TIZAMAR-925817 format. One record per residue: residue in three letters; x, y, z of N, C-alpha, C in turn; residue number from 1. Coordinates in nm, 4 decimals, padded with zeros to 6 digits, always signed. Example, Ala and Ser with C-alpha at 12.3 -4.5 7.8 and 13.67 -1.06 7.14 Angstrom:
BEGIN
(rec 'Ala',(+01.3190,-00.5690,+00.7800),(+01.2300,-00.4500,+00.7800),(+01.3200,-00.3300,+00.7800),1);
(rec 'Ser',(+01.2850,-00.2250,+00.7080),(+01.3670,-00.1060,+00.7140),(+01.2900,+00.0030,+00.7870),2);
//
This chain:
BEGIN
(rec 'Met',(-01.0976,+02.8136,+03.2485),(-01.1774,+02.6565,+03.2184),(-01.2668,+02.6757,+03.0241),1);
(rec 'His',(-01.3002,+02.7862,+03.0036),(-01.3446,+02.8103,+02.9178),(-01.2192,+02.8179,+02.8034),2);
(rec 'Thr',(-01.1807,+02.8813,+02.7928),(-00.9973,+02.9069,+02.7264),(-00.9598,+02.7602,+02.6768),3);
(rec 'Glu',(-00.9015,+02.6317,+02.7727),(-00.9049,+02.5687,+02.7058),(-01.0035,+02.4561,+02.6661),4);
(rec 'Glu',(-01.1580,+02.4907,+02.6868),(-01.2513,+02.4099,+02.6043),(-01.1491,+02.4974,+02.4536),5);
(rec 'Arg',(-01.1796,+02.6257,+02.4155),(-01.1863,+02.6629,+02.3227),(-01.0547,+02.6375,+02.2707),6);
(rec 'Leu',(-00.9278,+02.6379,+02.2871),(-00.8098,+02.5867,+02.2075),(-00.8208,+02.4383,+02.1925),7);
(rec 'Ile',(-00.8517,+02.3327,+02.2258),(-00.8634,+02.2315,+02.2168),(-01.0188,+02.2296,+02.0820),8);
(rec 'Ala',(-01.0630,+02.3020,+02.1201),(-01.2100,+02.2608,+02.0149),(-01.1631,+02.3182,+01.8773),9);
(rec 'Val',(-01.1182,+02.4323,+01.8674),(-01.0214,+02.5099,+01.8010),(-00.8826,+02.5201,+01.7335),10);
(rec 'Glu',(-00.8319,+02.4260,+01.8256),(-00.6759,+02.4086,+01.7389),(-00.7182,+02.3113,+01.6905),11);
(rec 'Pro',(-00.6080,+02.3053,+01.5246),(-00.6005,+02.1541,+01.4326),(-00.5499,+02.0381,+01.4764),12);
(rec 'Val',(-00.5819,+01.8896,+01.4856),(-00.5094,+01.7782,+01.5386),(-00.4489,+01.7834,+01.4147),13);
(rec 'Leu',(-00.3303,+01.7485,+01.3984),(-00.1821,+01.7347,+01.3005),(-00.1683,+01.5474,+01.2936),14);
(rec 'Val',(-00.2057,+01.5184,+01.2169),(-00.2367,+01.3461,+01.2051),(-00.1466,+01.2926,+01.1152),15);
(rec 'Ala',(+00.0017,+01.2494,+01.2005),(+00.0948,+01.2788,+01.0575),(+00.0431,+01.1257,+01.0302),16);
(rec 'Glu',(+00.0657,+01.1162,+00.8557),(+00.0347,+00.9807,+00.7159),(+00.1377,+00.8947,+00.7573),17);
(rec 'Pro',(+00.1348,+00.7705,+00.7755),(+00.2587,+00.7230,+00.8162),(+00.2959,+00.6839,+00.6440),18);
(rec 'Gly',(+00.4010,+00.6461,+00.6346),(+00.4496,+00.6196,+00.4333),(+00.4005,+00.4480,+00.4470),19);
(rec 'Phe',(+00.4927,+00.4298,+00.3474),(+00.4560,+00.2425,+00.3735),(+00.5543,+00.2065,+00.4357),20);
(rec 'Thr',(+00.4505,+00.0950,+00.4765),(+00.4745,+00.0129,+00.6024),(+00.5324,-00.1196,+00.5865),21);
(rec 'Thr',(+00.6304,-00.1854,+00.6277),(+00.6859,-00.3581,+00.5766),(+00.5373,-00.4075,+00.5666),22);
(rec 'Glu',(+00.4545,-00.4590,+00.5920),(+00.3956,-00.5033,+00.5466),(+00.3530,-00.4298,+00.3867),23);
(rec 'Asp',(+00.3171,-00.3410,+00.3473),(+00.2560,-00.3116,+00.2157),(+00.3777,-00.3468,+00.1464),24);
(rec 'Ile',(+00.5439,-00.2981,+00.1807),(+00.6208,-00.3413,+00.0560),(+00.6589,-00.5087,+00.1056),25);
(rec 'Leu',(+00.5695,-00.6312,+00.1765),(+00.6491,-00.7426,+00.1446),(+00.5036,-00.8054,+00.0530),26);
(rec 'Trp',(+00.3532,-00.7329,+00.0618),(+00.2236,-00.7353,-00.0384),(+00.2753,-00.7024,-00.1709),27);
(rec 'Ala',(+00.3766,-00.5978,-00.2135),(+00.4030,-00.5687,-00.2927),(+00.4793,-00.6586,-00.4162),28);
(rec 'Val',(+00.6249,-00.6740,-00.3113),(+00.6945,-00.7849,-00.3063),(+00.5884,-00.9425,-00.3708),29);
(rec 'Gly',(+00.5723,-00.9423,-00.2532),(+00.4643,-01.0908,-00.3120),(+00.3932,-01.0937,-00.4651),30);
(rec 'Ile',(+00.3619,-00.9769,-00.4620),(+00.2562,-01.0071,-00.5759),(+00.3219,-00.9615,-00.7315),31);
(rec 'Trp',(+00.4890,-00.8708,-00.7364),(+00.5062,-00.8923,-00.8029),(+00.6732,-01.0268,-00.8578),32);
(rec 'Ser',(+00.6521,-01.1115,-00.7405),(+00.6878,-01.2225,-00.8019),(+00.5823,-01.3096,-00.8432),33);
(rec 'Val',(+00.5199,-01.3228,-00.7926),(+00.3486,-01.4011,-00.8800),(+00.3822,-01.3830,-01.0264),34);
(rec 'Ile',(+00.3584,-01.2006,-01.0475),(+00.3403,-01.1864,-01.1626),(+00.4609,-01.2790,-01.2100),35);
(rec 'Leu',(+00.5905,-01.2160,-01.1878),(+00.7328,-01.2207,-01.3089),(+00.7629,-01.3306,-01.2994),36);
(rec 'Thr',(+00.7003,-01.4170,-01.2194),(+00.7312,-01.5849,-01.2263),(+00.5874,-01.6575,-01.3002),37);
(rec 'Met',(+00.4900,-01.6613,-01.2993),(+00.3879,-01.6350,-01.3848),(+00.3799,-01.6278,-01.5015),38);
(rec 'Thr',(+00.4476,-01.5599,-01.5623),(+00.4470,-01.4543,-01.7158),(+00.5426,-01.5809,-01.8045),39);
(rec 'Pro',(+00.6333,-01.6254,-01.7618),(+00.7104,-01.6613,-01.9248),(+00.6422,-01.8551,-01.8928),40);
(rec 'Met',(+00.5031,-01.8777,-01.7850),(+00.4660,-01.9675,-01.8619),(+00.3719,-01.8907,-01.9317),41);
(rec 'Ile',(+00.2613,-01.8243,-01.8767),(+00.1391,-01.7637,-01.9383),(+00.2402,-01.8062,-02.1027),42);
(rec 'Val',(+00.3541,-01.7115,-02.1714),(+00.3813,-01.7100,-02.3039),(+00.4079,-01.8574,-02.3401),43);
(rec 'Phe',(+00.4678,-01.9270,-02.2598),(+00.5008,-02.0242,-02.3431),(+00.3303,-02.1075,-02.3280),44);
(rec 'Tyr',(+00.2332,-02.0956,-02.2680),(+00.0760,-02.1718,-02.3106),(+00.1053,-02.0586,-02.4226),45);
(rec 'Met',(+00.0303,-01.9810,-02.4253),(+00.0326,-01.8652,-02.5176),(+00.0624,-01.9269,-02.7146),46);
(rec 'Leu',(+00.1804,-01.9802,-02.6862),(+00.2741,-02.0150,-02.7886),(+00.2396,-02.1426,-02.8040),47);
(rec 'Met',(+00.2371,-02.2752,-02.7284),(+00.1714,-02.3649,-02.7762),(+00.0202,-02.4056,-02.7878),48);
(rec 'Val',(-00.0760,-02.2865,-02.7385),(-00.2211,-02.2676,-02.8236),(-00.1991,-02.2261,-02.8802),49);
(rec 'Ala',(-00.1084,-02.0879,-02.9866),(-00.1589,-02.0316,-03.0922),(-00.1292,-02.1025,-03.1924),50);
//
């Protein structure tokens, strides 16, 4: 009993960190699509105002 408790307490638990999830990729694609879509409008606005 003591040996099992000691093994559990001493043995490090290796937690695998997940990579990019599908949600992360969709979020990044969404943000970049908004940025790339808005850029020509912002440039056009700046040229019209300046």
